[in-house]
N, C-alpha and C positions, 0 to 999 in steps of 0.2 A: 321722621325721624331725624333727619337734620334741617337744620334754622336754611343754610345752604351751603355754598362749598367750600366758602371759607372753614367754616363750622365742621364739614365734615372731614378735610384737610388736618384739620388740630387734630377731629380723635383716629383718624388714620395716623396719625405722626403719632400716638403715643402707643399704639400697637403694635411700631416699628421702632421702639427707642432701645432694643437690643443692637441697631446700627446707628445708633446716635454716635460721634466723635469716631466712625470708623474709617471715613474717608470713602466711602460710600457715593456712589453718584447715581441722582434723581433724575428719570427721562422719563416727562410728562406728555402726553397725547392730546394732541388738542381738537378743540378748543378748551373740549370743556373738562379736560384733565388740568389744565394749566394752572388755574386754582389751589388746585387740590396738593397737586406737585409742590408750588411756590408753599405752599405750609409745611409740607411734609419735610421739603428740604432747610427750611428754616430751622425748624425744631430738631432736625437730625444732625446739624452744622454740614451738610452734605455739598455737595456740586450738583447744578440744577441745567438744565438744557431741556430740549424738544427733541420729541422725536414724530416725525411725519409721518402717520399711515392712517389711511382710508378705508373705509368702509366699500364693498362692492355693491351697492343696491342694487334690489330688482327692480325690473322698468317699470311695472304697474305699481309697486309700492316702495317707493325711495326711503322711508323710515326701517323699513329690511332691508336685511342683508343676506344674501348667498356666501360670502368669504371679504377678505381684505387685501390689501398690498402697502407694503410696506416701502420707504425710499431708497432702498439698493435692490428692488423689483422682485422680493419675497413675497409668495403669491401664497394665502391660508384661504383655501377652498371647502366650502359644505359639500360632504359630499352628494347629497341631494340635490345640489346644481345643475349637476351633468346631465338629471335627468329633466328637469326642467326649463333648460336652456342650451340654446345651440352654442354649440364654439365662435362660432361668427358674433353672436351678442355678446358671448362672456369676454371677448376682446374686447369689444367695442366698449364697452362699460369699464374695463380695465385702464384701455387707454385714455380715457376720459377721465379715470381715475390717479392718469399717471401725471394728466397735465398739470391738475387740482393738488398734488405733491409736490412736484417742482415749486407751483405756483405758493405754497405754504412757507418750503424754505426759504423761498427768497420773501416775503410779507414776515413771517413771525419766526423766522430765526436768523434774519440779514443777509441769508444765502452763504451763512458759513457753514463749515462741512460739521457732523456729528460729531461730539467729541471721540477720542480713542474709550474703548473699552475693554481692549483683550485683558484678560485676567483680573477686571475687577468686578466687585459688585453692583449689582445696577438693581435698581428699585425703580419698576415701571410704573407708572402710577396714569389712571384713569376715575373721571367722576363716577362708576359703574361698567360694568360688567355684566352686558345685557346678552347678546349670545357666544360670545368669548371669539372670534374672527378678528376683530381689531387687535386685540391684546396675543393674539394666538402669530399674525402674522409680525407682529415687533419681537415676539421672542425668539422666531426664525431668524431676521436680522441679528438680533445679540449671539446669538448661535452660531450664524456665520464668519462673525466678527470675531468669533473665542473670548465672549466675556466670563469672566471666571464663576460666575454664580448670579442668576436671574431670579429677582424677586418679582412677582406681579402683585400689586398692590392696587386696592381699590373700595371706598366707603363701605358698596353694595354688591350684591349678586345674587345668584341662586344656586342651592347647595349641588345640583347637578353640573352646572357651568363650572363652578368652583372644581369639582372632580376632574372634568375635562382637563381647565387650565394648566391643572395641577400637575397631568402627565408630559407637559411641556416646560415649566417652570423646574426650577429648584423647591420655590417655596411660595405659595399663595396666604397674602395676608388680607383678611375683608372682617370691615365690623360689624355689619350686618348681612345677615343672608333671611330674608322673610319667608316663610313658608309656600305663600301664593304671591311668587315674585313676575310682575309682568313687563315692567317698565323702567328705566333706572329715576325717571320723573317720578314716578310713585313715592318714593321717601325723601323728598327736597320740598320742602316749604314753597321757598323761592328758587323755581327753576324757569330758567329760558337759555334761550341760544346765546351762546356766547360770538361776537363778532371778533372779527381780527383786530382792531382798535383796543381790547378788552386785553387781549392778550400779548400785545405789543406793549401795551402799560404794566401789568406784570414783570413781563422780562426786562423790561429797563429798570422798573422799581427793583430788583434782583440786583442789578449792577451795578444801582448804584448805594445800594447796601452792602456789595460785594466789595465796593474801593471805600465803603467809611462815610459818604456823602450824604 
């Protein structure tokens, strides 16, 4: 459905056209969401930054998560996790991800604080919404910081997940909702794990463009 994250970001941006020139803030979830968010922010003439949220992975299946933790400590937890993992195991995994959150803030956002979101329209962007936990924790953070309107946006998700995220956000904007949705990667021709270096390059490019260099 999408050639790559650049293509996905441009198509998602067109779905968000009503926010163009409104002073919205686009916050991308790294690492995969940053190229998508960059394209959205450019098209919408919006402010742009990174919000660091990490999936809480199952110990025996790191690709699957039972929740997520945002950079302010907000935790979104799937109910089933409490029956599958002990409190000790959950806390150990959360501690590991807190350390990774701090590292990513330093490396990917240069240690700078999250932009002020109070009263603003914030468009949360990822390259896809699998289970919805990462988006859920990010929305919790924005609610805690009194964002004015929270829009959850992604190129792809399942219909059920879109409905669940819609209970948390003010609006959900998605380009594709495949009937048989198993993983975000299934809708990308060119899919790869984005390295830190690529995220840093995107953010440096954004800063250069913003300064008109």
